[in-house]
N, C-alpha and C positions, 0 to 999 in steps of 0.2 A: 486624631481620630476623624472619621468621616464627618463632613458637614455639607450642607447644601442650602440653597435658597428655599425657604418654606413655601410650599404650595398647598393647596387643599388636599387633605388626606383622603385617599380612596382605598379603603381596606380590602375591597373586593377586586382590585386590579391585578392582572396576571403578573405584573412586574414586582409586586410586593415581595421582598426577600423573606423566605420561610426557612427556618431550621427545623429539621425533623429530629425530635429528641424525646426525652422523658419528662413528663410533668412532675413525677415524683423526684427526679434528680433536681429539677428546678426548685421544688419545695425544700429540699435539703439545704440549699444555699442560694436563695434568690438573688442576693446582691452579686455574688460571683457570676451567676448565670446571666443576669442582666448586663453586667459589664462585658461579658463575652459577646452577647448578642449585639450590643452597641458597637464594640470594636470590629465585629465582623460585617455588620450590615448598615450601620449608621443610625439615623434618627427615627426611622419607622421600620418595624419588622414584626415577625411573628414566630412563635414556637409552636410546633404542631406534633401531637401524638395521636395516631389513628385519626379519628374524626374531630378531635377536640383541638381548638386553636386558641392560643393566648396572643393578643396583639399588644405591642409595646410602642410607645412614643417617648423619645428622649429630646431634651432641649426645650427652651421656653416657648418658642413659637408653636410647635406642634402640641405641647402640653396645654397651652392656652386654647387652641382650637378644640381639643377634646373636652376640656373642662367647661367651656363656655357654650357649647352647642348641644344641648340635651335632646334636640330633635333628631340629630344624626348619630350621636354616640351614646351607647348604653353599656352599663357594666353589669355583668352577672357575677355573683360571688359564690364561691364554693370553698369548703374546708378540705385541706390536705393535711393528713397526719404526718408529723415529723418522726424521726427515730425515737425509740424508747429513751426515756430520761433526758430528752432534750427540751429546750425552751418551747419548741413547737409541737410537743407530743399531744397537746390538747387540741391541735388543729390551727392552721393559719388561714387567714383570709387572703385569697388571691383574686385578682380581677381578670376577666377575659373579655 
């Protein structure tokens, strides 16, 4: 899988890999979708549907940056309902 030397994350940079897709499809199987994003783009990427964008970081160095710098990185949480009779039918919390 793709790897790189960690550098400071710039989520607004034009070279950030973005996959256009469905947030609902992501909510149906988040683990599968995150594995696909990582395999396709590497350690920093985004999933976008219309004007809504979810950013992802994978790997210990980028995760440390995001979790330790509360001045630069913020999480907004929202509920996405899963399919009927699924474990997610009451809503799942996803970070963007």
